[in-house]
N, C-alpha and C positions, 0 to 999 in steps of 0.2 A: 407633210412633216408630223400630224396631229397624230396620225398612223407610229409614227418610227419613237413617236411620244413612248406610247400604250404599251409598244413591245420592248420599248429599254427599261419601260417599270416593271414589265411583264417576269421580265427577265428578270430585273434588278428584285424581283418576289420571289424568285424561284433559286436563287443564288443566297438572300436573309435565311431564305427555310432551311436550306441547307446545311447553313453553317450553323443555325439554330442548331439543329437537329443533331450536328457533331460534337457543339459543346454540352449538348446533354447528353449525349453519350459519353463523351468523355468523364464528364463530372459525374455521372451513374459507374465507371468502370472506375473512379481512383473511390466511389463511397461499396463498394462489392466489397463486402467482408465476408470471410467461408464460417458458417454459422455448425458446419459439422460434418465431418465424413468416416467414410469407412475402414477399419481395422482388421476387422474378419469377415467372410462370406460362412454361411454356418447353412450348410444343405439347404435350404432352402431361403432360408432367413439371414442377419447377417448380425450385429455388433458392432458400434457406433460411437468414436472418440467420447460422447461425451460418455457412454457410461465406463469403460475404462478411467477417462480422468476421475467422473463421479463416485468410484469404486477407489481409487487411489484416495483419493480426497475423505473417505472415510476411512482405514484404512488409515493411513496417519494422523487423523483425531484419534481415534480411537488408541492408536500407541503410543502415541503423547500423552493420553488419561492417564494410559496402564503403567507407562516409566515403561514405556517395549519395544526391545527393540530392535529395529527392520533389518531386512536385510538390503544390498547394495542395491542401488532405484534401478538396473538393467533386470534384473535377477525380479525383482517388486515387479515391474510390469511383468515380464512373459509367467509369473504366475497365475495374478491380479486378470491374464489376459486369457491366461488357459482355465482359470477359474469359469468367466465370466464366458468362456465357448461353450463347455461343458453345464451349464445351469440355460444355455438357449439349445442345447441336443436335446433335453429336459421334458421343458415348458415345449418345444417342435412337439416333444411324444404324445403331453400332457393335453397337448389342444387336438392332435388326431385320438383320442380314449374322451374327449367333451369336458377334461377334469374343471371347474371351475367353483372359484369361489363369491358370489354376492359380495353387494356390498354390506349388507348385516353382520354380515361376520366379520369381517376387517375391521370393524366398525367395535365386537366385543372383543377381537382379541387387544386393538387397544384400545378398550378399554379399560382391560387385564391390565397395560405395561404403563396405562395408569397410575393403579392403587398399586404397580408394586415401584410407582416415585409419590408416592405418597401425593399424588396430585387427583381433581374432577378429568372427569372424559373431555373435559368442554378448556379445564386449563391444560389439558397437553396436551390439545391440541393448539392453543394458539402459542406455547412454545412450539412446537415444530414449525409451524407457521411463520412467529417469527426470525428459522432461524433458515426460513428457504427452505426446510425438508420434510413438510409433512408430505406433496403428493408423492415423492421419493420414500419417503416411508411405507400410506399404504402400500406402495407396490412391491414394494420386497415382503413386507406381509405376506403378498398376496401370493407372493413368487415362491418366497420357503412354504407356502402351504400348502399349494398344489404339486411341490416340489416331491415334500414331504407322504406328499398320497398317492403320487405316482411310484413312488419307491417303494410302501408298502407294499405297492396292486404289486409291480412287478419283483422284488425279492423274494416275499413269502411263499412266491408258488416255487420258489427255485429250497426253499429250507426248509428238512424235514431229519426231525428226531423220532428214534425209534424208541421203542420199551427197552429195548436194552441198555442204551444209551443212559436212560434215567434212571435205571436200574443201576448202572457203576457210578452214576453222579450222587444218589441218595445213599451209598457203601461207603462215598470215600468222606475223608476228614470236611475240603468245604462245602463239601453234597449238604450235609449233617450239621456245619453252623450256620448257613446259609437257611440255611426248613426249622430253623432253630426257634422257639419262643421270644415274642420280644415284649420286657415288663413296660411299664407306666405305674412307678410308686410316686409316691408325697412321703413324706420327710418329716419328723419335725424333732428335735437334740434338745436335752438340760444338759449338758454341758456339766460336770462334778472335774472341779481340782483336785490336785495333792496335798493342798492345804487342807479342804472342808474336811470338818470332826466326822464322825460317827452320824450324829442325832441333823447335822444341816442335809448328810447323803441319804438318809433315810426319809428325810421331811422334801426331799426333788424325786425317790424314788417314788413317794405318795401324791408326790403332784403332776409326776408321771401318770403314771394308773388311773385321779381320777381321768389326764385326758382321756386314754386310750375307755374307757367308761361312757363318755359324752361321746364318745364318733362309736362305736361300738352300739349309742342310745338311736342313732341317726342323726347328731351334728353335723355339719361338712366339717372337712381340718380346712378349712380357710374359718372355719366361724371361730373353732377351740385353739389354732393356733394366736387367733385375732384377738380371746378371752386373754389366752394365757399371757400375750405381750399388758395388754393393757392393764391387768393386775398385778404384774411391778413384784411378783411374787419370785421370780424365779428368771436369772438369761434365760432364753430362748431362742436355738440353729436348731439349721438343717440345708439338707444339701439339696438344689431339682436336678434333677441326674433321668431329666428327660427321656425317651425311649433307649431303652438300653435294654440286651439278651444277661440269662445269668452270668456268664463267663466273664461278660465290664463291671460287674458291682464285686462290692467288698463281698466279699467270704461269706463273713457274715449278714449280710444281708440275704444274697443267696441261697444260702440255708432253707430263712426264712419263708422265703419270699414263693419258691419252688411250688408251694403247698398248694396255694393258699389261694381263689377263689375269690374274684373284682370283687372289691368295694368290703371285700371282710381285713381287717387290723390288726396285728402284730406287736408285741412290747406287751410293757418297756423290759425290748431287749439289754442288757447291760457291758460294757463297753468301758475300757479305759479310761473315753473321756468323757463317757455319761449315758445313760441312759434315751434309748432308741424306740419313737414310734415311726411304722411301717401299715402303711395303708396301702395295697394293690388295685389301681383304679384304675387299671386298664389290662387289657394282656389281645396278644394278634398273635397268628399265630400258631407254630410247633407243632405238635403230632397230635393235641388233643382238638378237635373241631367237632365240638359239638350242636348242632342247627335245627333252630324250630322249625319245622316243616306243618303244610296242618291240609289236609285232602277237601276244595270242595270243587262246587262245579256252578254255575253259573246260567244267566241269556242275558242274551247283549242284544237290544237294538239299538241300531243308527234310525237320524232323521235321514227322511233322502227325499227326490224329486220323489213323489206317491204319496210321503209320508213326512208331515210338518212336526217342527217341534212337540204340540200341544197335542198331536192324536201321539205321538210317539210314547212320552209318559200316559194317556192312559190304556195305550196296548199296555207297557207295562205291568201299569197299577189291577189293570183286568188277568195278566198273568200270574201275578202273586194271587187276587183272590182265587180263582180256578183249581192254584196249588194248594193254599193255605186252608181259604176258606172249604172247597168241594171235595179234596182231597184227589186233583187227578195228578196225574204222574209228570215230577218233572222235565225229567229226562224223556218222556213222549213232546212233551209241549219245547222242549231245549232241539232236539232235532227241528221240527217242522217250524221254526218260528226265527229261532237265535242267527246274528246277525256273524257271528264268531267263527270264519270257517278252520278256525282252528281246534275247535272243538263241540263245532256240530256231531257233527258222527259217534260223537262218544257223550250224547246229552249231555254238553254240559260241560262235562269231565272232565278237569286241568289236572289232575292228577294229585302227585305230595308239590305242595309249591314251597319253597325255601325261604323264609323271613330275612323279608328285599326284594325275595323276587317277583314283587305284585309292584301295579299299579301303585301311587299313593294313596291316592283317594279310593281305592278297592278295598287295601288292606290298614286301614283304618279303618273300615266298614266291618271287614272282616276280624278285626281280631277282640266285637263288640262278642262279637254271635259266641250261642252255643252252640256245641256239637246238634246238628239236626234243625238246630232255625235258619230261617228263610229269611234274610233280608228284606229292609222297604227300600223301593225301586233307592238307584241312587243313582248319578251323572261321575263321568269320568270323562277326556280327553276322547274317545272311544266314542261314551255315545251312552244310553240311558239301562240301566242293569241291576239283576235279583241275581243273590248268590243264597248260597247254602254252607254252613263247613258239613262233613261227612266224619273227618278224625282228625285229630291234631298227633302229633311224637313229635320225643329228640331222635335226633338220626346223630347218625357214628358220621363224618363225613372228614375226617384225619387222611384216611390215608387216598383219594382222591382230590384233598386238596396240598398235600405234601409233595404228590406226582405233581401234578400242575403248576405245583410254584417251579417244582426244580427242570420241568417242559418249558415254563416263560424263560427262568435263567439262562439252559438250556438254547432256547432258542432267542435269547437275546445278540450271544454267543456271540453266533451262526451270523446275523445280519451283518454285525458288524461287515465280518469275511463278505460274505455274497453280496452285498450295498458295492464296494470296494471293484470286486470281480465285476459288476454288474456297469460300473461306472466304468469299467476299463475297457469294457465289451463297444457300448454303445459310442464309445469315443475313437474305437480304431473302427468301425463301420462310418465314420459319417464325414460324408466330402467339409473341407477345411480347407482353406486358404486363406494366410495371412497378404492384410495388403498397408503395401509399406503409402 
């Protein structure tokens, strides 16, 4: 009897366990939720529904903020899915090419985005986190940087600009307009009305002439304008022209500005509405590009495994002493000892370097040297240097500059066309299967 009870108890336990298992399985099935699914297979990767829905949400939000009308839902979905497929193909190319951007670079880009929105980096991140899009924004920034780098590498090799194309462009009306100089001018106007007497007009002319004299003596136009307003002698006006080409300036100013050098003042210029003062604050582009160049040579020593920072400092000081005090040959010491592979064979000679073409630490030192003078040792990011100025000159790089402008313009035009062709090619060559 006891054995029968034990068998019955065991059977009941098995049945109870089975029922419990079925109940748990049923509960699990009832709670199972579809988290994500594949909407497209792209070569060795996939596009997920969550990506598609996220991008749809972003596009709708942007369109709503800008008051822009969107295409019908089906068409919009197809267009966004196609864009995601194309991005996926490019990211696979980038992975194979080992194109990657680290977190520091992403943070710098987000910092720039924060500045554009008048926020600190921390405020911008908190805003993104509050909207639940911080990680998605980081990933989108990383993806855009990666694709841009991939596109530059893939498309640039397909672009060719011939010398004849550059010549034709420079001879065209459009080409001449593009390479024409841009002028930045400051402007003060002493207004004259039709009811002003000759005496008042004369007083206003003298008032304007006094301002011109102050500018020519070195006062800034901001100071002169402020003093004139504070004096309350006569009303002061002016126009902020920003950067403009000559043909975008009033004829009155264009004639005055064209021959001016940067910093020069012209005026008072009499016109129907008063006496004008213009100062050429800056100029860029154009056919005249006079560049200051310096011929320098240097010796560079970088700390390494066998020579620490202090030993490097002592050695570069010793080289300077041997050159300046003992009269040893600069070029000979450079050839035997300099760590700058680009100039070591030439005895440290860097040839003629244009202004702005050197690291800032080096240019600051070089600008203070006389021709033939050897600098004291100085540090740059690359290591320790001594440098000597061999000569200075002003060089006209006008032709090089205008041809470079033309080349960049033509290349940018071709880039957009070649990019579209390349995207079509990689899309046609990829294996893509849409999943319902």
